C-alpha positions in Angstrom: 19.7 -21.6 -10.5 21.2 -18.2 -10.4 18.1 -16.8 -8.8 18.3 -19.5 -6.1 22.0 -18.7 -5.4 21.2 -14.9 -5.1 18.4 -15.7 -2.7 20.7 -17.8 -0.6 23.1 -14.9 -0.5 20.2 -12.7 0.5 19.4 -15.1 3.4 23.1 -14.9 4.5 22.9 -11.1 4.6 19.4 -10.9 6.2 20.3 -13.4 8.9 23.3 -11.5 10.3 22.6 -10.5 13.9 22.2 -6.8 13.1 19.8 -7.2 10.2 17.9 -9.9 12.0 17.4 -7.5 14.9 16.0 -4.8 12.4 13.7 -7.4 11.0 12.3 -8.2 14.4 12.0 -4.5 15.2 10.2 -4.0 11.9 7.6 -6.7 12.4 6.9 -5.6 16.0 6.4 -2.0 14.9 4.3 -3.1 11.9 2.0 -5.3 14.0 1.6 -2.4 16.5 0.7 0.2 13.8 -1.6 -2.3 12.1 -3.5 -2.7 15.4 -3.9 1.0 16.0 -6.5 2.6 13.6 -5.1 5.4 11.5 -1.4 4.6 11.9 -0.6 2.6 8.8 2.6 1.3 7.4 3.0 4.3 5.1 2.9 6.8 8.0 5.2 4.6 10.1 7.8 4.3 7.3 7.6 8.0 6.6 8.3 8.7 10.3 11.3 6.3 10.2 12.9 7.8 7.1 14.8 10.5 9.0 15.8 8.1 11.7 17.1 5.4 9.3 19.2 7.8 7.3 22.2 6.9 9.5 21.7 3.2 8.8 22.8 1.3 5.7 20.2 1.0 3.0 20.0 -2.8 3.5 19.2 -2.6 7.2 16.7 0.2 6.6 14.8 -1.7 3.8 14.7 -4.9 5.8 13.1 -3.0 8.7 10.6 -1.2 6.3 9.6 -4.6 4.7 9.0 -5.9 8.2 6.8 -2.9 9.0 4.8 -3.4 5.8 4.1 -7.1 6.3 3.5 -6.5 10.1 0.9 -3.8 9.3 -0.9 -6.3 7.1 -1.0 -8.8 9.9 -1.9 -6.4 12.8 -5.1 -5.0 11.4 -6.9 -8.4 11.6 -6.5 -8.5 15.4 -8.7 -5.5 16.2 -11.1 -6.4 13.3 -11.8 -9.7 15.0 -11.7 -8.7 18.7 -13.1 -5.2 18.6 -14.9 -4.9 15.2 -12.5 -1.9 14.6 -10.3 -2.5 11.5 -6.8 -1.1 12.0 -6.5 -0.9 8.2 -9.0 -0.3 5.4 -7.9 -3.7 3.9 -9.2 -5.5 7.0 -12.8 -4.2 6.9 -14.0 -7.4 5.2 -12.3 -9.5 7.9 -14.4 -7.8 10.6 -17.7 -9.0 9.0 -17.2 -12.6 9.9 -14.3 -12.4 12.3 -16.1 -10.3 15.0 -19.2 -12.5 14.7 -17.0 -15.6 15.4 -15.5 -13.8 18.4 -18.9 -13.0 19.8 -19.9 -16.6 19.3 -16.9 -17.7 21.4 -14.6 -18.6 18.5 -12.2 -15.7 18.6 -9.3 -18.1 19.0 -10.2 -19.9 15.8 -10.7 -16.6 13.9 -7.3 -15.3 15.0 -5.6 -18.6 14.2 -7.0 -18.8 10.7 -6.2 -15.1 10.0 -2.5 -15.6 11.2 -1.9 -18.9 9.5 -3.6 -17.7 6.3 -1.5 -14.6 6.3 1.6 -16.7 6.7 0.6 -19.0 3.9 -0.3 -16.2 1.5 2.7 -14.1 2.4 5.1 -17.1 1.8 3.5 -18.0 -1.5 3.4 -14.3 -2.6 7.1 -13.9 -1.7 7.9 -17.0 -3.6 6.1 -15.6 -6.6 8.0 -12.3 -6.2 11.3 -14.3 -6.3 10.1 -16.1 -9.5 8.6 -13.2 -11.4 10.8 -10.2 -10.4 13.9 -11.3 -12.4 11.7 -12.1 -15.4 10.1 -8.6 -15.3 13.6 -7.0 -14.8 15.0 -8.9 -17.9 12.1 -7.6 -19.9 12.3 -4.0 -18.5 16.1 -3.7 -19.2 15.4 -4.3 -22.9 13.1 -1.4 -23.1 14.2 2.0 -24.4 13.4 5.4 -23.0 10.1 5.8 -24.9 8.7 2.6 -23.6 9.8 3.2 -20.0 8.3 6.7 -20.2 5.0 5.2 -21.4 4.9 2.7 -18.6 5.6 5.4 -15.9 2.8 7.5 -17.4 0.5 4.5 -17.3 1.2 4.0 -13.6 0.5 7.7 -12.9 -2.7 7.9 -14.9 -4.0 4.5 -13.7 -3.6 5.4 -10.0 -5.0 8.9 -10.5 -8.0 7.7 -12.5 -9.0 5.0 -9.9 -8.4 6.7 -6.6 -10.7 9.3 -5.0 -14.4 10.1 -5.4 -13.8 11.7 -8.8 -11.1 11.8 -11.5 -10.9 15.6 -11.1 -9.7 15.2 -7.5 -7.2 12.6 -8.5 -5.7 14.7 -11.3 -5.7 17.7 -9.0 -3.6 15.7 -6.5 -1.3 14.6 -9.4 -0.8 18.2 -10.6 0.2 19.2 -7.1 2.7 16.4 -6.9 4.2 17.1 -10.3 4.5 20.8 -9.4 6.4 20.0 -6.2 8.6 17.7 -8.1 9.5 20.5 -10.5 10.9 22.8 -7.7 14.6 23.3 -8.0 17.2 23.8 -10.7 16.7 22.4 -14.2 19.1 19.5 -14.7 20.0 20.7 -18.2 19.8 24.5 -18.3 20.5 25.2 -14.6 17.6 27.6 -14.5 15.6 27.8 -11.3 12.1 26.6 -11.4 9.4 27.6 -8.8 12.1 28.6 -6.3 10.6 32.2 -5.8 14.0 33.7 -5.1 14.7 31.3 -2.2 18.2 29.7 -2.5 17.2 26.9 -0.1 14.8 25.6 -2.8 17.5 25.3 -5.4 18.0 21.6 -4.7 14.3 21.0 -4.6 12.2 19.8 -1.6 13.7 16.7 0.1 11.5 13.7 -0.5 11.8 12.8 3.2 10.2 16.2 4.1 7.3 15.6 1.6 6.7 12.0 2.7 6.7 12.9 6.5 4.5 16.0 5.9 1.9 14.3 3.7 1.7 10.9 5.3 2.6 11.4 9.0 1.8 15.0 9.8 -1.3 15.4 7.6 -2.7 12.0 8.6 -2.0 12.6 12.3 -3.8 16.0 12.2 -6.7 14.5 10.3 -7.1 11.5 12.6 -6.7 13.6 15.8 -9.5 15.9 14.6 -11.9 12.9 14.3 -11.0 10.9 17.5 -13.7 8.9 19.2 -13.6 9.0 23.0 -15.6 5.8 23.5 -13.9 3.0 25.4 -13.3 -0.2 23.6 -14.3 -3.6 24.9 -12.0 -6.4 24.1 -13.4 -9.9 23.8 -11.4 -12.3 25.9 -9.4 -14.9 24.0 -7.7 -18.1 24.9 -4.9 -19.7 23.1 -5.4 -19.4 19.4 -5.9 -22.9 17.8 -7.8 -24.6 15.1 -9.6 -27.9 15.0 -9.6 -30.5 12.2 -12.8 -29.1 10.6 -11.4 -25.6 10.8 -8.3 -26.6 8.9 -10.4 -28.4 6.3 -12.6 -25.3 5.8 -9.7 -22.9 5.7 -7.0 -24.2 3.4 -8.8 -23.7 0.1 -9.8 -20.1 1.0 -6.2 -19.4 1.8 -5.1 -20.5 -1.7 -8.0 -18.7 -3.4 -7.3 -15.5 -1.5 -3.7 -15.7 -2.5 -4.7 -16.0 -6.1 -6.8 -12.9 -5.8 -4.4 -10.8 -3.8 -1.1 -11.1 -5.6 -2.2 -9.9 -9.1 -4.2 -7.0 -7.6 -1.3 -5.9 -5.5 0.9 -5.7 -8.6 -1.6 -3.4 -10.4 -1.5 0.4 -10.0 -4.1 1.3 -7.4 -5.1 -2.3 -7.1 -4.6 -2.3 -3.4 -5.9 -4.9 -0.9 -9.5 -3.7 -0.6 -10.8 -5.1 -3.9 -9.2 -8.6 -3.6 -10.4 -9.0 0.0 -14.0 -8.2 -1.1 -13.8 -10.5 -4.1 -12.4 -13.3 -1.9 -15.3 -12.8 0.6 -18.1 -13.0 -2.0 -16.3 -15.9 -3.8 -16.1 -17.9 -0.5 -19.7 -17.2 0.2 -20.6 -18.5 -3.2 -18.5 -21.7 -3.0 -19.0 -22.5 0.7 -20.8 -25.6 1.7 -22.1 -23.7 4.7 -23.5 -20.5 3.1 -26.0 -20.1 6.0 -23.1 -19.3 8.4 -22.1 -16.2 6.4 -23.2 -13.2 8.4 -23.1 -15.2 11.6 -19.4 -16.1 11.8 -18.1 -18.3 8.9 -14.5 -19.1 9.1 -14.1 -19.0 5.3 -15.0 -15.3 5.5 -11.9 -14.7 7.6 -9.5 -17.1 6.0 -9.9 -15.9 2.4 -9.8 -12.1 2.8 -6.8 -12.3 5.2 -4.9 -14.4 2.7 -5.8 -11.9 -0.1 -4.7 -9.0 2.1 -1.2 -10.4 2.7 -0.7 -11.7 -0.8 -1.4 -8.2 -2.2 1.6 -6.9 -0.1 4.0 -9.3 -2.0 2.4 -8.3 -5.3 3.0 -4.6 -4.5 6.7 -5.2 -4.1 7.1 -6.8 -7.6 6.7 -3.7 -9.7 8.4 -1.6 -7.0 11.6 -3.6 -7.1 11.6 -4.7 -10.7 10.4 -1.4 -12.4 10.7 1.2 -9.7 6.9 1.8 -9.9 4.9 2.1 -6.6 1.4 0.9 -6.7 0.3 2.1 -3.3 1.3 4.6 -0.6 3.6 2.3 1.3 5.6 1.3 -1.8 5.9 5.0 -2.7 7.4 5.8 0.7 9.8 2.8 0.4 10.9 4.2 -3.0 11.5 7.5 -1.3 13.7 5.6 1.2 15.8 4.3 -1.7 16.2 7.7 -3.2 17.2 9.0 0.2 20.2 6.7 0.1 21.1 7.9 -3.4 19.9 4.6 -5.0 18.1 5.0 -8.4 15.0 2.7 -8.4 14.2 0.9 -11.6 15.1 -2.2 -13.7 18.8 -1.8 -13.0 18.3 -2.1 -9.3 18.8 -5.8 -9.4 22.0 -5.4 -11.3 23.4 -2.4 -9.3 22.3 -3.4 -5.8 21.9 -7.2 -5.8 22.8 -7.6 -2.1 20.2 -5.0 -1.1 17.4 -6.4 -3.2 17.9 -10.1 -2.4 18.5 -9.4 1.4 15.2 -7.6 1.5 13.4 -10.4 -0.3 15.0 -13.0 2.0 13.9 -10.9 5.0 10.3 -11.2 3.8 10.5 -15.0 4.4 12.1 -14.4 7.8 9.7 -11.6 8.8 6.7 -13.7 7.7 7.7 -16.5 10.0 8.4 -14.1 12.9 5.0 -12.6 12.4 3.3 -16.0 12.7 5.2 -16.7 15.9 4.4 -13.3 17.3 0.7 -13.1 16.3 -0.6 -16.5 17.4 0.2 -16.2 21.1 0.3 -12.4 21.6 -2.9 -11.4 19.8 -4.8 -10.4 23.0 -1.8 -8.4 24.1 -1.7 -6.4 20.8 -5.4 -5.5 21.2 -4.6 -3.8 24.5 -2.6 -1.2 22.6 -6.0 0.4 21.8 -6.1 1.5 25.5 -3.3 4.0 24.9 -4.6 7.6 25.3 -5.0 8.8 21.7 -4.1 12.5 22.4 -0.7 11.3 23.8 -0.2 8.9 20.8 -0.8 11.5 18.1 1.1 14.2 20.0 4.1 11.8 20.0 3.7 11.3 16.2 3.8 15.1 15.6 6.8 15.4 17.9 8.8 12.7 16.1 7.8 13.9 12.7 9.1 17.4 13.6 12.3 16.1 15.2 13.1 13.7 12.3 12.5 16.3 9.6 14.9 18.7 11.3 17.5 16.0 11.7 17.6 15.5 7.9 19.4 18.8 7.0 19.4 20.6 10.3 17.5 23.6 8.7 14.7 25.5 10.2 13.4 26.1 6.7 12.5 22.3 6.5 10.2 22.8 9.5 8.4 25.5 7.6 8.0 23.3 4.6 6.9 20.4 6.9 4.1 22.6 8.4 2.9 23.9 5.0 2.9 20.5 3.4 1.3 18.9 6.5 -1.5 21.4 6.3 -1.8 20.6 2.6 -2.1 16.9 3.5 -4.8 17.7 6.1 -6.7 19.9 3.6 -6.6 17.1 0.9 -8.1 14.6 3.3 -10.7 17.1 4.4 -11.9 17.6 0.8 -11.6 14.0 -0.3 -8.5 14.5 -2.5 -6.4 11.3 -2.6 -2.8 11.8 -1.4 -1.2 8.9 -3.3 -1.2 10.6 -6.7 0.7 13.6 -5.1 3.5 11.5 -3.7 3.7 9.5 -7.0 4.0 12.8 -8.9 6.8 13.9 -6.6 8.7 10.7 -7.1 8.0 9.8 -10.7 7.8 13.4 -12.1 11.6 14.0 -12.3 12.1 10.5 -13.7 9.4 11.0 -16.3 11.1 14.3 -17.3 14.5 12.6 -17.6 13.1 9.8 -19.8 11.2 12.3 -22.0 14.3 14.3 -22.6 16.3 11.2 -23.4 13.6 10.1 -25.9 13.7 13.5 -27.6 17.5 13.5 -27.7 17.5 10.1 -29.4 15.0 11.3 -32.0 16.6 14.8 -32.5 13.5 16.5 -31.1 11.0 14.7 -33.3 7.8 13.8 -31.3 7.6 10.5 -33.2 10.4 9.4 -31.0 7.9 9.0 -28.1 6.1 6.2 -30.0 8.8 4.5 -32.1 8.8 1.3 -30.0 6.0 -1.3 -30.1 5.7 -1.5 -26.3 5.2 2.3 -26.1 2.4 2.1 -28.7 0.6 -0.6 -26.8 0.9 1.2 -23.4 -0.4 4.4 -24.9 -3.4 2.5 -26.3 -4.0 1.2 -22.8 -3.8 4.7 -21.4 -6.3 5.9 -23.9 -8.7 3.1 -22.9 -8.3 3.9 -19.2 -9.2 7.5 -19.8 -11.9 7.0 -22.4 -13.7 3.9 -21.3 -15.9 5.6 -18.7 -16.9 8.2 -21.3 -17.6 5.6 -23.9 -19.8 3.5 -21.6 -21.7 6.6 -20.4 -22.4 7.6 -24.0 -23.5 4.0 -24.9 -25.9 4.0 -21.9 -27.6 7.2 -23.1 -27.8 6.0 -26.8 -28.8 2.4 -26.2 -29.0 0.7 -22.8 -28.8 -2.7 -24.4 -25.5 -1.9 -26.1 -24.1 -0.7 -22.7 -25.2 -3.9 -21.1 -23.2 -5.8 -23.7 -19.9 -4.3 -22.6 -20.5 -5.4 -19.0 -20.6 -8.8 -17.4 -23.6 -11.0 -18.3 -26.1 -11.4 -15.5 -25.3 -15.1 -14.9 -21.5 -14.3 -14.6 -21.9 -11.6 -12.0 -21.1 -12.1 -8.4 -24.2 -11.5 -6.4 -23.8 -9.3 -3.3 -26.8 -9.2 -1.1 -28.1 -6.3 0.9 -27.0 -8.1 4.1 -23.4 -8.1 2.8 -23.5 -4.4 2.0 -25.1 -3.6 5.4 -22.4 -5.6 7.2 -19.6 -3.8 5.3 -21.3 -0.4 5.9 -21.6 -1.0 9.6 -18.0 -2.1 10.0 -16.7 0.8 7.9 -18.8 3.2 10.0 -17.4 1.8 13.2 -13.9 2.1 11.9 -14.5 5.7 10.8 -15.5 6.7 14.3 -12.0 5.8 15.4 -10.1 6.9 12.3 -11.0 9.0 9.4 -8.1 8.3 7.1 -5.9 5.7 5.5 -3.2 5.5 2.8 -5.7 7.2 0.5 -8.0 10.0 1.5 -11.7 9.4 1.7 -14.2 11.8 0.1 -17.0 13.4 2.1 -20.0 11.0 2.1 -22.6 11.5 -0.6 -26.3 11.4 -0.1 -27.9 8.2 -1.3 
């Protein structure tokens, strides 16, 4: 009952004219950046960080939440109409969505994508309301050793999963932790990695790092790989669905939600894996399997629901634990830190108005997105006709202007250029950028918890594992790191033993060559327009 009352207070705050205006602005911006390949929610929020420093934290977070949800919506429009995914998470949608559009059913594809996103987003947000307070209650009871272990698990899990190799992931993490160390030691007051430069004594502003890595680095990378081919938009009437379309879509919406929310809450879970799992599941369960590859509506409904449910899942650990599981959540945490708010389990207790207003705005923004996307989908697709050189030149201009506005120091512009080139180089060599930003954000917090744990145990290392939760988490970390090594050794010693630790043949989801060919063709088409996303892509390997 207390949760319901807090949510109602959140609606009262989010529905004020000013906050409602920011919610509308956020969903409009989010839809636009979702449509445009290469300009994802993470880059957009990073660009807005300097601009929103003058706003209150509540208004800023409401707008950022709208951008995040809007970006999840917008990518499906170009996937269906142009076979050009605006986001990596909408690649699967393009497989069946564009086939439906070419068959004259673009209106139905857009409708099931928009309504499925609304259903999944609403259910996912309701799960966020239900689960976040429970997670907070559990997290508050944890001591410094357990919370330290959980933050280490988040860092290592993300680093081990992303990128073409673990070595690249840990290299990115090392860079992030090194950047996070810059400044004065909070205990001894000794300068660390400041190289005699007084302006580095307070460390590098998280806004500068976020704008440089996500906005500047991504813009440089995408601009270097622009395609100059003209896009052809398939004409669309008024999006609508017939009775049979509703009948074939509602179950995939629910199954997609069940896939998306848990994966969104996992470190590095993202939306790509649940959308793919949703697609192959719908193909296996469909009463019309012959339509897959030729425009099956289930192949649009399920993945789009999984995509949007994962967004709500991502916000659960971000708000309840202060742990980001993807790039967008990391930048939103940077926004909290910009306003002097310490993310973590005490956020619900210290800033209840902020948290519940943001959660309530998710319901409002989700409804606004349904209203906006259904009638205006063809209009959003026309954004792709914007000249790309002007678009990315504008991004670079606003990134520079916003960074200078933070502290009004020319030194910040030098840091922006250096870190922006670092972000570009990381994308060039296939090094994921998410571990870097996580290292910058979580590194100082991990150091603080580690020192607190040592102080409580009088410097005894056993203090790091003197809580049951900490022991369990460290065991999980060991499994994450050692499992690939163990399976590789088992394959060499005895292939039958290695097969025993994998799924049995009859339990595996079968993916045909046609599925892989469809995914490869869509991904290749997307890569011609954009060669980057929230996480960097490694150079292609020879098969």
